C-alpha positions as CSV (number, residue, x, y, z in Angstrom):
1,M,-81.7,46.7,-114.0
2,K,-83.4,44.5,-111.2
3,I,-82.2,41.1,-110.2
4,G,-83.5,38.0,-107.9
5,N,-81.9,35.7,-105.8
6,I,-77.9,35.0,-106.5
7,I,-75.5,32.4,-105.2
8,V,-71.7,32.4,-105.2
9,G,-69.2,29.9,-104.6
10,Q,-65.5,29.5,-104.4
11,S,-63.5,26.6,-106.1
12,G,-60.0,25.4,-106.4
13,G,-56.7,26.2,-104.8
14,P,-57.0,29.9,-102.8
15,T,-55.3,33.2,-103.9
16,A,-54.7,36.2,-101.9
17,V,-57.5,38.2,-104.1
18,I,-60.2,35.5,-104.6
19,N,-62.2,37.1,-101.8
20,S,-61.6,40.7,-103.3
21,S,-63.8,38.9,-106.3
22,L,-66.1,37.6,-103.8
23,A,-66.4,41.4,-102.4
24,G,-67.5,42.3,-105.8
25,V,-69.8,40.1,-106.7
26,F,-71.8,40.9,-103.5
27,K,-71.2,44.7,-103.4
28,T,-72.6,44.7,-107.1
29,A,-75.2,42.3,-106.6
30,K,-76.6,44.4,-103.6
31,E,-76.3,47.4,-105.7
32,L,-78.6,45.9,-108.1
33,G,-81.2,45.1,-106.0
34,A,-80.7,41.4,-105.1
35,K,-83.0,40.3,-102.6
36,N,-80.6,37.5,-101.2
37,V,-76.8,36.9,-101.9
38,Y,-76.1,33.4,-100.6
39,G,-72.4,31.8,-100.6
40,M,-72.0,28.1,-100.8
41,I,-69.8,26.9,-98.1
42,H,-66.8,24.8,-99.6
43,G,-68.4,25.5,-103.5
44,I,-70.6,22.7,-105.4
45,E,-69.4,20.1,-102.9
46,G,-71.0,22.2,-99.6
47,L,-74.2,23.2,-101.7
48,L,-75.2,19.9,-102.6
49,K,-75.1,19.0,-98.7
50,E,-77.5,22.2,-98.8
51,R,-74.6,24.1,-97.2
52,Y,-74.8,27.8,-97.3
53,V,-75.3,31.5,-96.0
54,N,-77.0,34.6,-96.9
55,M,-73.8,37.0,-97.0
56,S,-76.0,39.8,-96.1
57,E,-76.0,38.5,-92.3
58,H,-72.1,38.3,-92.4
59,I,-71.2,41.4,-94.5
60,K,-73.1,44.2,-93.1
61,C,-71.0,47.4,-94.0
62,E,-68.4,48.9,-96.0
63,L,-65.4,47.9,-93.8
64,D,-66.4,44.2,-94.1
65,I,-66.2,44.5,-97.8
66,E,-62.9,46.3,-97.4
67,L,-61.7,43.5,-95.1
68,L,-62.8,41.2,-97.4
69,K,-60.8,42.6,-100.6
70,R,-57.6,42.3,-97.7
71,T,-58.4,38.3,-96.7
72,P,-56.5,35.7,-98.0
73,S,-57.7,31.7,-98.4
74,A,-61.4,31.4,-99.2
75,Y,-63.5,33.5,-97.3
76,L,-66.5,30.8,-98.2
77,G,-64.6,27.5,-98.2
78,S,-63.5,26.0,-101.7
79,C,-63.4,22.5,-102.6
80,R,-61.8,20.2,-105.6
81,Y,-64.9,18.5,-106.6
82,C,-65.2,17.0,-110.1
83,L,-68.6,17.4,-111.3
84,P,-69.8,13.9,-113.2
85,S,-70.9,14.0,-116.6
86,V,-74.7,14.5,-116.9
87,E,-74.5,10.8,-118.9
88,K,-72.6,9.1,-115.9
89,D,-74.7,10.7,-113.0
90,E,-77.6,12.7,-113.7
91,A,-79.2,12.7,-110.3
92,V,-76.1,15.0,-108.9
93,Y,-77.6,17.5,-111.5
94,K,-81.3,17.1,-110.6
95,K,-80.5,17.6,-106.9
96,L,-78.0,20.5,-107.4
97,F,-81.0,22.5,-109.7
98,E,-83.7,21.3,-106.9
99,I,-81.7,23.5,-104.1
100,L,-81.2,26.3,-106.7
101,K,-84.9,26.2,-107.2
102,N,-85.9,26.0,-103.7
103,L,-83.7,29.1,-102.7
104,G,-84.7,31.0,-106.1
105,I,-81.9,31.5,-107.7
106,E,-81.6,33.4,-110.9
107,I,-77.7,33.7,-111.4
108,F,-75.0,31.2,-110.5
109,L,-71.3,32.5,-110.2
110,Y,-68.4,30.4,-109.6
111,I,-65.1,31.8,-108.6
112,G,-62.2,29.6,-109.8
113,G,-59.7,28.1,-112.7
114,N,-60.0,25.5,-115.1
115,D,-61.6,22.9,-113.0
116,S,-64.4,25.7,-112.0
117,M,-64.8,26.4,-115.5
118,D,-65.6,23.2,-116.5
119,S,-68.5,23.1,-114.1
120,I,-69.8,26.1,-115.2
121,H,-69.8,24.7,-118.6
122,K,-71.3,21.2,-117.5
123,L,-74.2,23.0,-115.6
124,S,-74.7,25.8,-118.3
125,N,-75.3,22.8,-120.5
126,Y,-77.7,21.3,-118.6
127,A,-79.7,24.0,-118.1
128,A,-80.1,24.5,-121.4
129,K,-80.8,20.8,-121.6
130,I,-83.9,21.1,-119.2
131,G,-84.9,24.8,-120.0
132,S,-83.6,26.4,-116.9
133,K,-83.8,30.1,-116.8
134,I,-80.5,30.2,-114.2
135,R,-77.7,31.9,-115.7
136,F,-74.2,30.6,-114.9
137,M,-70.8,32.7,-114.8
138,G,-67.9,32.1,-114.5
139,V,-65.2,34.6,-112.7
140,P,-61.7,33.4,-113.4
141,K,-59.1,32.9,-110.5
142,T,-55.9,31.2,-110.3
143,I,-52.5,31.9,-109.5
144,D,-51.2,30.0,-112.3
145,N,-52.7,32.1,-115.0
146,D,-53.3,29.0,-117.6
147,L,-57.0,30.0,-118.3
148,A,-57.4,30.2,-121.9
149,E,-58.6,33.9,-123.6
150,I,-57.6,36.3,-120.8
151,D,-54.9,38.5,-120.7
152,H,-54.1,37.4,-117.2
153,T,-55.8,35.9,-114.2
154,P,-56.5,37.3,-110.9
155,G,-54.3,35.9,-108.3
156,F,-51.3,35.5,-110.6
157,G,-50.0,38.9,-109.9
158,S,-49.9,39.1,-106.5
159,A,-48.3,35.4,-106.5
160,A,-45.7,37.0,-108.8
161,K,-45.1,39.9,-106.4
162,Y,-44.6,37.5,-103.3
163,I,-41.8,35.6,-105.6
164,G,-40.3,38.4,-107.0
165,T,-40.1,40.1,-103.6
166,T,-38.8,36.7,-101.8
167,M,-36.7,35.7,-104.5
168,K,-35.0,39.4,-104.2
169,E,-34.3,38.5,-100.2
170,I,-33.1,35.0,-100.6
171,I,-30.6,36.2,-103.0
172,S,-29.3,38.8,-101.0
173,D,-29.1,36.1,-98.1
174,A,-27.4,33.6,-100.5
175,H,-24.7,36.0,-101.5
176,V,-23.6,36.6,-97.7
177,N,-20.4,34.9,-97.4
178,G,-19.4,34.5,-100.9
179,K,-18.7,30.9,-100.6
180,E,-19.5,28.2,-103.1
181,F,-23.3,27.6,-102.2
182,V,-26.5,26.5,-104.5
183,T,-30.0,27.5,-103.4
184,I,-32.9,25.9,-105.3
185,V,-36.1,27.4,-104.9
186,E,-39.5,25.6,-105.6
187,I,-42.6,27.5,-107.2
188,M,-46.0,26.3,-108.1
189,G,-46.8,25.2,-111.6
190,R,-47.9,21.9,-112.3
191,N,-47.9,22.1,-116.2
192,T,-47.2,25.6,-117.0
193,G,-44.2,27.9,-115.8
194,W,-46.0,31.6,-115.5
195,L,-45.0,31.6,-111.7
196,T,-41.5,30.4,-112.4
197,A,-40.8,32.8,-114.6
198,S,-42.0,35.4,-112.8
199,S,-39.0,35.0,-110.4
200,A,-36.8,36.9,-113.2
201,I,-38.5,39.9,-112.0
202,A,-36.1,40.4,-109.2
203,R,-33.6,41.3,-111.4
204,M,-33.4,45.0,-111.0
205,D,-30.9,47.4,-110.6
206,D,-30.3,46.5,-106.9
207,G,-29.6,43.3,-107.3
208,R,-29.6,39.8,-108.9
209,G,-32.4,37.7,-110.3
210,P,-32.1,33.8,-110.2
211,D,-29.1,32.5,-112.4
212,L,-31.2,29.8,-114.0
213,I,-35.3,28.9,-114.3
214,Y,-36.8,26.2,-115.3
215,V,-40.4,25.3,-116.2
216,P,-42.6,22.8,-117.6
217,E,-42.9,23.6,-120.8
218,I,-39.4,22.7,-121.6
219,D,-37.9,19.0,-121.0
220,F,-35.8,19.1,-117.9
221,S,-32.1,17.1,-118.6
222,V,-30.3,15.9,-115.0
223,E,-27.3,16.3,-116.7
224,D,-27.5,19.7,-118.8
225,F,-29.0,20.7,-115.3
226,L,-25.7,19.9,-113.4
227,K,-23.6,21.0,-116.0
228,K,-24.7,24.4,-116.1
229,V,-24.6,24.6,-112.6
230,G,-21.0,23.7,-112.3
231,E,-20.3,26.6,-114.8
232,L,-22.0,28.7,-112.8
233,I,-20.3,27.6,-109.6
234,K,-16.8,28.6,-111.0
235,L,-17.8,31.7,-112.4
236,R,-19.6,33.1,-109.4
237,K,-19.8,30.8,-106.6
238,T,-23.1,31.4,-105.4
239,V,-26.1,29.8,-107.5
240,V,-29.8,30.9,-107.0
241,I,-32.0,28.6,-109.3
242,A,-36.0,28.7,-109.6
243,V,-37.9,25.4,-110.8
244,S,-41.3,24.8,-111.4
245,E,-42.8,22.0,-109.0
246,G,-44.1,20.2,-112.1
247,I,-40.8,20.1,-114.6
248,K,-40.3,16.7,-115.9
249,T,-37.6,14.7,-118.4
250,K,-38.1,13.8,-121.9
251,E,-39.7,10.9,-120.9
252,G,-42.6,12.8,-119.0
253,K,-41.5,11.6,-115.3
254,Y,-42.0,14.5,-112.8
255,V,-38.5,15.3,-111.6
256,C,-40.1,15.3,-107.8
257,E,-40.3,11.7,-108.5
258,L,-37.0,10.9,-109.2
259,G,-36.6,11.1,-105.8
260,D,-38.0,9.2,-102.6
261,T,-40.6,11.8,-101.5
262,G,-43.1,9.4,-99.5
263,V,-46.1,11.4,-100.8
264,D,-48.6,9.4,-103.3
265,Y,-51.8,11.5,-102.9
266,K,-54.0,12.4,-105.8
267,D,-57.4,14.5,-105.6
268,S,-60.5,14.0,-107.0
269,F,-59.4,15.4,-110.6
270,G,-56.5,12.7,-110.3
271,H,-53.7,15.5,-109.8
272,K,-50.8,14.2,-108.2
273,Q,-49.3,16.3,-105.2
274,L,-45.8,17.4,-106.5
275,T,-43.4,18.1,-103.5
276,G,-39.8,17.3,-103.3
277,T,-38.2,18.9,-106.8
278,A,-35.9,21.4,-104.9
279,S,-35.0,18.6,-102.4
280,Y,-34.0,16.1,-105.0
281,L,-31.9,18.7,-106.9
282,S,-30.3,20.0,-103.8
283,A,-29.4,17.1,-103.0
284,L,-27.8,16.4,-106.2
285,C,-26.0,19.3,-106.1
286,A,-24.4,18.7,-102.7
287,G,-23.2,15.2,-104.0
288,K,-21.9,16.4,-107.0
289,F,-20.1,19.7,-106.1
290,K,-19.6,18.9,-102.6
291,C,-20.7,22.3,-101.2
292,K,-23.4,23.9,-99.4
293,T,-26.9,23.6,-100.8
294,R,-30.4,24.4,-99.6
295,A,-33.9,23.8,-100.9
296,I,-36.9,26.3,-100.4
297,E,-40.3,25.6,-101.3
298,F,-42.4,28.5,-101.6
299,S,-45.2,26.1,-101.2
300,T,-49.0,27.7,-99.9
301,I,-47.6,31.0,-99.0
302,Q,-47.1,32.1,-102.4
303,R,-50.9,31.9,-102.8
304,C,-51.8,33.5,-99.5
305,A,-49.4,36.3,-98.7
306,S,-52.2,38.7,-98.9
307,H,-49.8,41.0,-96.8
308,I,-48.1,41.7,-100.0
309,S,-50.7,41.8,-102.3
310,S,-51.0,43.6,-105.6
311,A,-53.3,46.5,-105.6
312,T,-53.5,46.1,-109.2
313,D,-54.5,42.4,-108.8
314,I,-56.8,43.1,-106.0
315,N,-59.1,45.9,-108.0
316,E,-59.2,43.8,-111.3
317,A,-60.6,40.9,-109.1
318,F,-63.0,43.1,-107.3
319,Q,-64.0,44.3,-110.9
320,A,-64.0,41.0,-112.2
321,G,-66.6,39.7,-109.8
322,G,-68.9,42.9,-110.5
323,F,-68.5,42.5,-114.1
324,G,-69.9,38.9,-113.7
325,V,-73.0,39.8,-111.9
326,R,-73.6,42.8,-114.4
327,M,-72.9,40.3,-117.6
328,A,-75.3,37.6,-115.5
329,A,-77.7,40.2,-114.9
330,E,-77.8,41.4,-118.6
331,G,-78.8,38.0,-119.5
332,N,-75.9,36.3,-120.4
333,T,-74.8,32.9,-119.5
334,A,-72.4,29.8,-120.3
335,K,-69.5,32.6,-120.3
336,M,-66.6,33.5,-117.9
337,V,-64.9,37.1,-117.3
338,V,-62.4,37.9,-119.6
339,L,-59.4,40.6,-119.2
340,D,-58.2,41.9,-122.2
341,R,-55.3,44.3,-122.2
342,L,-55.9,47.6,-124.0
343,S,-52.4,49.0,-123.4
344,D,-48.8,48.3,-121.8
345,N,-48.3,51.9,-121.4
346,P,-50.0,53.5,-119.8
347,Y,-51.7,50.0,-118.5
348,S,-55.2,49.8,-119.4
349,I,-57.6,46.5,-119.4
350,G,-61.1,46.1,-120.4
351,F,-63.6,43.4,-119.4
352,R,-65.8,41.3,-121.4
353,A,-68.0,37.8,-121.3
354,C,-66.6,35.0,-123.0
355,D,-68.4,31.6,-124.1
356,I,-67.2,29.4,-121.3
357,A,-67.0,26.4,-124.0
358,K,-63.5,28.5,-125.2
359,I,-62.0,28.3,-122.0
360,A,-63.1,25.1,-120.2
361,N,-60.6,22.5,-120.0
362,I,-58.0,24.3,-121.9
363,E,-54.5,25.4,-120.3
364,K,-52.9,28.5,-121.4
365,K,-49.2,27.3,-121.5
366,F,-46.0,29.9,-120.7
367,P,-45.3,30.7,-124.1
368,T,-41.7,29.7,-125.0
369,N,-40.4,32.4,-127.0
370,W,-40.4,34.6,-124.0
371,L,-37.9,32.4,-122.6
372,S,-34.0,33.5,-123.8
373,N,-30.4,32.1,-123.0
374,D,-31.4,28.6,-124.0
375,D,-34.5,28.4,-122.1
376,N,-33.1,29.4,-118.4
377,L,-34.0,33.2,-118.3
378,V,-36.5,35.3,-119.5
379,T,-37.0,38.0,-122.1
380,K,-37.9,41.8,-121.9
381,E,-41.3,41.2,-123.5
382,F,-42.1,38.9,-120.5
383,L,-41.4,41.5,-118.1
384,T,-43.0,44.1,-120.2
385,Y,-46.2,41.9,-119.8
386,L,-45.6,40.9,-116.0
387,K,-44.4,44.3,-114.8
388,P,-48.0,46.4,-114.7
389,L,-49.6,43.2,-113.0
390,I,-47.8,43.6,-109.7
391,Q,-47.8,47.5,-109.1
392,G,-49.3,49.0,-106.1
393,E,-50.1,48.1,-102.6
394,L,-53.3,47.8,-100.5
395,A,-51.8,47.9,-97.1
396,P,-53.9,45.3,-94.7
397,I,-55.6,46.8,-91.8
398,M,-53.7,46.5,-89.0
399,V,-55.1,45.7,-85.2
400,D,-52.6,45.2,-82.6
401,G,-49.6,44.7,-84.8
402,L,-51.2,41.9,-87.4
403,P,-53.9,42.0,-90.3
404,R,-57.0,41.9,-89.4
405,H,-59.2,39.4,-91.6
406,L,-62.9,38.9,-92.0
407,F,-63.8,35.4,-91.1
408,L,-66.7,33.0,-91.2
409,N,-67.0,30.3,-88.8
410,R,-67.7,27.8,-91.8
411,E,-67.8,25.1,-89.5
412,A,-71.0,26.2,-87.5
413,V,-73.3,26.4,-90.9
414,K,-75.4,23.6,-90.9
415,G,-76.7,21.4,-93.9
416,K,-77.8,17.9,-94.7
């Protein structure tokens, strides 16, 4: 199997393992004899400005690949670029395909989540329309675990491992004084509660998990929330609660909008920046119960904590990148790499290529049947699903007491 030039990009929010997928793409492409493996600087948005690098000039040995697998954020740089429809702006497509033609590209891979898969869908449709032989393949990435057709997404396991670990530490700290104290932890999740539900993994033999869990799939009631917190304070004094940043009232209003956050930012996809949910609820509890409260927002650290990433997640991300190259080399296009669970015990997965039309613009919600105890805790079935994904550690390569990462000076890359 011999292949020509390949180009790969990273898009959307980074994860602790998105670079492991990039490493898998690069290594497999070189093994298959690719002449050049180009990397888009800041995804499609950068490619439109002809900003790209030949990755062979920057990744020169096995140690570089191992460093890349352990490097957080997006090595090539990311973007949140909304590719317009062909009907609205065909000139963008003409420009992209002219750039790809000039580089001699045969395979285009995009590592990303829902919006990235929408881009692969649009580009592959346009390729079919104009008779282009370029193959387009999506490689899954998102801590939100909300892509359709896939058992779980690379990035989710490591984020869940960080959340579970940190929740254990927060809970231990919260109980130190034995006084009335409410801690509210805000976890990423605009429309789905996969990550917030993962906080339940903290409940093990050596400690308690969160007392309440709130996810976007269930309407949030301020009155019901305060009632439950009040009952728990009387029962055990110290209460720790996990909430998704995107929880909403039955009227469809984000809870973070009930308070004055001063934030009114939207990205190119129209996604409103969500922040302040924990702060708002913490203030409510302080006023209602006259006790000490604390709001903790995990924010970006839950997606970039590579020092505690899951070895399972890193290895699967690497395999997904390599599988995407192989599938495209065999002639597949307009597809995304999918992970299928074959067994829970022993844990086993398989890979396949799924039509992108079944994935683009479809959001996989957290199953409400995995919520129990009046929607505020999770079932054993969910924990059985989650536990294999957080197993193992791939220790950072330490230099002078700190993790060593692979760095690309993206600002030095010229374009138009």
